Structures are given as structure tokens and as C-alpha cells.
MARRODO-308109 format. One record per residue (C-alpha): residue in one letter; x, y, z. Coordinates in Angstrom, 3 decimals, always signed. Each point is the difference from the previous one (the first is absolute). Layout:
! residues N
<pt drenmi="A" c1="X" c2="Y" c3="Z"/>
...
//
This chain:
! residues 172
<pt drenmi="M" c1="+53.221" c2="+7.287" c3="+35.112"/>
<pt drenmi="S" c1="+3.097" c2="-0.072" c3="+2.024"/>
<pt drenmi="D" c1="+3.258" c2="+1.140" c3="-0.902"/>
<pt drenmi="V" c1="+1.472" c2="-3.249" c3="+2.250"/>
<pt drenmi="R" c1="+0.580" c2="-3.485" c3="-1.344"/>
<pt drenmi="L" c1="+0.419" c2="-3.104" c3="+2.200"/>
<pt drenmi="I" c1="+2.746" c2="-2.559" c3="-1.384"/>
<pt drenmi="Y" c1="+1.755" c2="-2.181" c3="+1.218"/>
<pt drenmi="V" c1="+3.468" c2="+0.465" c3="+0.823"/>
<pt drenmi="D" c1="+2.172" c2="-3.191" c3="+1.312"/>
<pt drenmi="G" c1="-3.137" c2="-1.371" c3="+1.544"/>
<pt drenmi="V" c1="-0.896" c2="+2.999" c3="+1.712"/>
<pt drenmi="K" c1="-2.942" c2="+2.553" c3="-1.300"/>
<pt drenmi="V" c1="+1.660" c2="+3.615" c3="-0.848"/>
<pt drenmi="G" c1="-1.866" c2="+2.979" c3="-1.304"/>
<pt drenmi="I" c1="+1.018" c2="+1.705" c3="-3.140"/>
<pt drenmi="V" c1="-0.818" c2="+3.539" c3="-0.145"/>
<pt drenmi="G" c1="-0.394" c2="+0.720" c3="-4.422"/>
<pt drenmi="L" c1="+0.260" c2="-3.850" c3="-0.883"/>
<pt drenmi="D" c1="-3.280" c2="-0.188" c3="-2.580"/>
<pt drenmi="Q" c1="+1.325" c2="+3.778" c3="-1.805"/>
<pt drenmi="A" c1="+3.691" c2="-1.367" c3="+0.020"/>
<pt drenmi="L" c1="-1.059" c2="-2.979" c3="-1.799"/>
<pt drenmi="E" c1="-2.601" c2="+1.990" c3="-2.320"/>
<pt drenmi="E" c1="+2.694" c2="+2.150" c3="-1.372"/>
<pt drenmi="L" c1="+2.546" c2="-2.340" c3="-0.462"/>
<pt drenmi="A" c1="-2.193" c2="-2.968" c3="-1.237"/>
<pt drenmi="D" c1="+0.380" c2="+1.220" c3="-3.791"/>
<pt drenmi="S" c1="+3.932" c2="+0.784" c3="+0.196"/>
<pt drenmi="H" c1="+1.231" c2="-3.156" c3="+1.788"/>
<pt drenmi="A" c1="-2.237" c2="-2.769" c3="-0.584"/>
<pt drenmi="Q" c1="+2.639" c2="-1.296" c3="-1.861"/>
<pt drenmi="S" c1="+2.834" c2="+1.063" c3="+2.128"/>
<pt drenmi="P" c1="+2.247" c2="-2.159" c3="+1.848"/>
<pt drenmi="E" c1="-0.635" c2="-0.566" c3="+3.743"/>
<pt drenmi="A" c1="+2.889" c2="+2.004" c3="+1.227"/>
<pt drenmi="E" c1="-0.895" c2="+2.883" c3="-1.966"/>
<pt drenmi="V" c1="-3.565" c2="+0.037" c3="+0.902"/>
<pt drenmi="T" c1="+0.612" c2="-0.131" c3="+3.391"/>
<pt drenmi="E" c1="+1.988" c2="+1.782" c3="+0.409"/>
<pt drenmi="A" c1="-2.121" c2="+2.865" c3="-2.078"/>
<pt drenmi="L" c1="-2.843" c2="-1.184" c3="+2.656"/>
<pt drenmi="L" c1="+2.612" c2="+0.743" c3="+3.100"/>
<pt drenmi="A" c1="+0.893" c2="+3.180" c3="-1.428"/>
<pt drenmi="R" c1="-3.711" c2="+1.531" c3="-0.533"/>
<pt drenmi="L" c1="-1.188" c2="-1.654" c3="+3.863"/>
<pt drenmi="E" c1="+3.031" c2="+0.956" c3="+2.102"/>
<pt drenmi="K" c1="-1.698" c2="+3.814" c3="-0.134"/>
<pt drenmi="R" c1="-3.096" c2="-1.063" c3="+1.910"/>
<pt drenmi="N" c1="+1.852" c2="-3.614" c3="+1.517"/>
<pt drenmi="Y" c1="+2.889" c2="-0.872" c3="+2.107"/>
<pt drenmi="F" c1="+1.414" c2="-2.873" c3="-0.930"/>
<pt drenmi="P" c1="+2.868" c2="-0.959" c3="+2.436"/>
<pt drenmi="P" c1="+3.469" c2="-0.227" c3="-2.665"/>
<pt drenmi="H" c1="+0.567" c2="-3.527" c3="+1.609"/>
<pt drenmi="R" c1="-3.193" c2="-1.354" c3="-1.367"/>
<pt drenmi="R" c1="+0.041" c2="+1.577" c3="-3.160"/>
<pt drenmi="R" c1="+0.374" c2="-2.474" c3="-1.928"/>
<pt drenmi="V" c1="-3.077" c2="-2.043" c3="+1.797"/>
<pt drenmi="Y" c1="-1.984" c2="+2.780" c3="-0.828"/>
<pt drenmi="G" c1="+0.822" c2="+0.117" c3="-3.197"/>
<pt drenmi="R" c1="-1.248" c2="-3.938" c3="-0.206"/>
<pt drenmi="A" c1="-3.527" c2="+0.878" c3="+1.259"/>
<pt drenmi="L" c1="-0.452" c2="+3.129" c3="-2.192"/>
<pt drenmi="W" c1="+0.974" c2="-2.076" c3="-3.509"/>
<pt drenmi="R" c1="-2.321" c2="-2.627" c3="+1.037"/>
<pt drenmi="E" c1="-2.846" c2="+2.598" c3="+0.394"/>
<pt drenmi="F" c1="+1.140" c2="+1.666" c3="-3.519"/>
<pt drenmi="R" c1="-0.176" c2="-3.634" c3="-1.566"/>
<pt drenmi="R" c1="-3.507" c2="-0.339" c3="+1.578"/>
<pt drenmi="H" c1="-0.988" c2="+3.715" c3="-1.422"/>
<pt drenmi="L" c1="+0.515" c2="-1.053" c3="-3.052"/>
<pt drenmi="G" c1="-1.625" c2="-3.254" c3="+0.340"/>
<pt drenmi="L" c1="+2.865" c2="-2.033" c3="-0.150"/>
<pt drenmi="P" c1="+0.532" c2="-2.835" c3="+2.381"/>
<pt drenmi="V" c1="+1.602" c2="-0.125" c3="+3.227"/>
<pt drenmi="E" c1="+0.863" c2="-2.449" c3="+2.891"/>
<pt drenmi="E" c1="-2.097" c2="+1.619" c3="+3.304"/>
<pt drenmi="E" c1="+1.912" c2="+0.822" c3="+2.781"/>
<pt drenmi="R" c1="-0.982" c2="-1.930" c3="+2.858"/>
<pt drenmi="P" c1="-0.457" c2="+2.130" c3="+3.507"/>
<pt drenmi="A" c1="+2.576" c2="-1.146" c3="+2.494"/>
<pt drenmi="L" c1="-2.955" c2="+0.343" c3="+2.781"/>
<pt drenmi="L" c1="-3.251" c2="-1.744" c3="+0.830"/>
<pt drenmi="E" c1="-2.213" c2="+2.402" c3="-1.028"/>
<pt drenmi="I" c1="-3.594" c2="+0.379" c3="+1.926"/>
<pt drenmi="R" c1="-2.481" c2="+1.778" c3="-0.867"/>
<pt drenmi="V" c1="-3.582" c2="+0.550" c3="+2.007"/>
<pt drenmi="L" c1="-2.584" c2="+1.441" c3="-2.177"/>
<pt drenmi="G" c1="-3.101" c2="+1.511" c3="+1.030"/>
<pt drenmi="Q" c1="-0.866" c2="+4.143" c3="+1.012"/>
<pt drenmi="G" c1="+0.519" c2="+0.076" c3="+3.576"/>
<pt drenmi="C" c1="-2.320" c2="-1.643" c3="+1.599"/>
<pt drenmi="P" c1="+0.322" c2="-1.097" c3="+3.544"/>
<pt drenmi="R" c1="+0.269" c2="-3.696" c3="-1.555"/>
<pt drenmi="C" c1="+2.627" c2="+0.635" c3="-2.756"/>
<pt drenmi="Q" c1="+1.569" c2="+2.182" c3="+3.145"/>
<pt drenmi="E" c1="+0.018" c2="-3.392" c3="+1.929"/>
<pt drenmi="L" c1="+1.446" c2="-2.290" c3="-2.623"/>
<pt drenmi="M" c1="+2.455" c2="+2.482" c3="-0.472"/>
<pt drenmi="A" c1="+0.986" c2="+0.051" c3="+3.333"/>
<pt drenmi="R" c1="+0.069" c2="-3.488" c3="+0.662"/>
<pt drenmi="V" c1="+2.701" c2="-0.655" c3="-3.424"/>
<pt drenmi="M" c1="+1.694" c2="+2.408" c3="+1.549"/>
<pt drenmi="R" c1="+0.201" c2="-1.913" c3="+3.431"/>
<pt drenmi="V" c1="+0.638" c2="-2.851" c3="-1.496"/>
<pt drenmi="A" c1="+2.674" c2="+1.315" c3="-2.481"/>
<pt drenmi="A" c1="+1.702" c2="+1.492" c3="+2.912"/>
<pt drenmi="E" c1="+0.045" c2="-2.880" c3="+2.300"/>
<pt drenmi="M" c1="+1.339" c2="-2.433" c3="-2.888"/>
<pt drenmi="N" c1="+2.615" c2="+2.893" c3="-0.425"/>
<pt drenmi="L" c1="-1.072" c2="-0.223" c3="-3.268"/>
<pt drenmi="T" c1="+1.309" c2="+3.013" c3="-2.528"/>
<pt drenmi="A" c1="-2.479" c2="+1.004" c3="-2.903"/>
<pt drenmi="D" c1="-1.486" c2="+2.582" c3="-1.860"/>
<pt drenmi="L" c1="-3.544" c2="+0.630" c3="+2.122"/>
<pt drenmi="E" c1="-2.837" c2="+2.401" c3="-1.475"/>
<pt drenmi="H" c1="-3.135" c2="+0.812" c3="+0.831"/>
<pt drenmi="V" c1="-1.458" c2="+0.535" c3="-3.205"/>
<pt drenmi="R" c1="-3.007" c2="+2.522" c3="+0.734"/>
<pt drenmi="D" c1="-0.579" c2="+2.023" c3="-3.500"/>
<pt drenmi="V" c1="-2.320" c2="-1.256" c3="-2.062"/>
<pt drenmi="Q" c1="+2.014" c2="+0.129" c3="-3.405"/>
<pt drenmi="G" c1="+2.406" c2="-2.139" c3="+2.098"/>
<pt drenmi="I" c1="-2.213" c2="-2.773" c3="+1.220"/>
<pt drenmi="A" c1="-1.398" c2="+0.032" c3="-3.783"/>
<pt drenmi="A" c1="+3.867" c2="-0.381" c3="-1.173"/>
<pt drenmi="L" c1="+0.728" c2="-2.906" c3="+2.044"/>
<pt drenmi="G" c1="-3.373" c2="-1.662" c3="-0.531"/>
<pt drenmi="G" c1="-2.337" c2="+0.658" c3="+3.172"/>
<pt drenmi="E" c1="-3.547" c2="+1.638" c3="-0.363"/>
<pt drenmi="T" c1="-0.494" c2="+3.659" c3="-0.040"/>
<pt drenmi="P" c1="-3.245" c2="+1.602" c3="+1.473"/>
<pt drenmi="A" c1="-1.927" c2="-0.117" c3="-3.412"/>
<pt drenmi="G" c1="+0.201" c2="-4.181" c3="+0.103"/>
<pt drenmi="G" c1="+2.912" c2="+0.156" c3="-2.629"/>
<pt drenmi="G" c1="+2.934" c2="-2.602" c3="+0.690"/>
<pt drenmi="G" c1="+0.151" c2="-3.091" c3="+1.335"/>
<pt drenmi="A" c1="+0.988" c2="-0.539" c3="+4.147"/>
<pt drenmi="A" c1="-2.261" c2="+1.196" c3="+2.419"/>
<pt drenmi="A" c1="+1.724" c2="+2.046" c3="+2.987"/>
<pt drenmi="P" c1="+1.935" c2="-0.505" c3="+1.514"/>
<pt drenmi="A" c1="+2.013" c2="-1.599" c3="-2.158"/>
<pt drenmi="L" c1="+3.975" c2="-1.717" c3="+0.373"/>
<pt drenmi="L" c1="+2.663" c2="+0.061" c3="-2.637"/>
<pt drenmi="V" c1="+2.790" c2="-2.070" c3="+0.864"/>
<pt drenmi="G" c1="+3.163" c2="+0.038" c3="-2.964"/>
<pt drenmi="G" c1="-3.074" c2="+1.607" c3="-2.059"/>
<pt drenmi="E" c1="-1.950" c2="-3.045" c3="+0.563"/>
<pt drenmi="L" c1="-4.128" c2="+0.436" c3="+1.726"/>
<pt drenmi="V" c1="+0.269" c2="-2.486" c3="+3.205"/>
<pt drenmi="S" c1="-3.069" c2="+1.138" c3="+1.532"/>
<pt drenmi="Q" c1="-2.853" c2="+2.370" c3="-0.671"/>
<pt drenmi="G" c1="-2.806" c2="+1.050" c3="+1.896"/>
<pt drenmi="K" c1="+0.737" c2="-0.750" c3="+3.671"/>
<pt drenmi="V" c1="+2.329" c2="+1.116" c3="+2.969"/>
<pt drenmi="L" c1="+2.444" c2="-3.138" c3="-0.235"/>
<pt drenmi="S" c1="+1.438" c2="-1.118" c3="+3.726"/>
<pt drenmi="E" c1="+3.672" c2="+0.831" c3="+0.915"/>
<pt drenmi="G" c1="+0.311" c2="-4.211" c3="-0.503"/>
<pt drenmi="E" c1="-1.586" c2="+0.291" c3="-3.562"/>
<pt drenmi="I" c1="+2.619" c2="+2.702" c3="-0.933"/>
<pt drenmi="R" c1="+2.812" c2="-1.530" c3="+1.504"/>
<pt drenmi="Q" c1="-0.952" c2="-3.178" c3="-1.582"/>
<pt drenmi="I" c1="-0.148" c2="+1.848" c3="-3.742"/>
<pt drenmi="L" c1="+3.314" c2="+1.919" c3="+0.789"/>
<pt drenmi="Q" c1="+2.129" c2="-3.318" c3="+1.008"/>
<pt drenmi="A" c1="-1.376" c2="-1.204" c3="-3.250"/>
<pt drenmi="A" c1="+1.435" c2="+2.928" c3="-1.963"/>
<pt drenmi="T" c1="+3.053" c2="+0.010" c3="+1.325"/>
<pt drenmi="G" c1="+0.636" c2="-3.431" c3="-0.289"/>
<pt drenmi="G" c1="+0.449" c2="-0.209" c3="+3.993"/>
//
């Protein structure tokens, strides 16, 4: 199991080393504690292995508080990503690579700032709803997710099709 957990901090995914362990350690002793006390305790534990810029400490604290509440099973308001998330799912076959190249070209032509990733590992594909080699999952490769929504599967979209999808996703 990885020691790094990705969380949203002010709309941007950030890796926090040791977060799961810190949440476990504080869950019982701080379950009824006020937000300020929990955030300071988490920041104090985590800053030994992570850098929290002093001018952004409060923003990180809010994100850690949200993760603490989630860990306790309490309701949390999800933070929305600041960038449009675009994921190409596929283990790296030529068709998957071609779709990724086309998405990159169109995003660049549109001057689109996005969180773009080619997810190749089986666990990552399965976690996002894609098809695994054993046949589990729902989408045929290559698959394209935009803003967390499956918009295409099993084909390499043309650049025109990709442009239409990205324009619809960005409201442009």
C-alpha cells in the first residue's frame, strides 16, 4: 500500500505522505475535538514529511480537516478540481497512444489548461470504470473520461470529435 494519498487542496491534487497513518492515529483521540485542534494536530504530524507553505497553511488545514471527517465517516463537501480532468484509459496499445496524442494536440490548440493523464495500470483503469485484461469493468479500451464522465469507449476519436467534447465540457 502506498504511503502517499492524493487529495484536493484548493482545487489541485496534492500528494500527502503519511496521511492515512495520521488519520488512524488521531481518529479515536480527536473524534470530538474542534476543527482548529484537529487541523493543527494533523499539520504538526504531517509537516515532518511534507512541506506546507506558510502562506497556504490554512488552505491545507481545511483539506486535511475534510479528509479527517471523511475518515470518520462523516459527511463532507467534496472539493471540485480547479482544472478539467481528462483521462485516457488503456494499457498503452497503439490505439490508446493515438487517442492520447490527439487529446493532447486538441487541448494545446484550444489553449486548455487541464489535468490530463494516460492511465495505464490495471488497478487505475478498473478504479475509473475501465476494462481490465480479465474482462472486469465497463469500458472498452481506449476509453476517454472528461470531468469524471465516460464520453467515449472502444474507439480512437477524431480531433474534431475531441474538440466538440472538450468545448462542451468547458462551456466554450
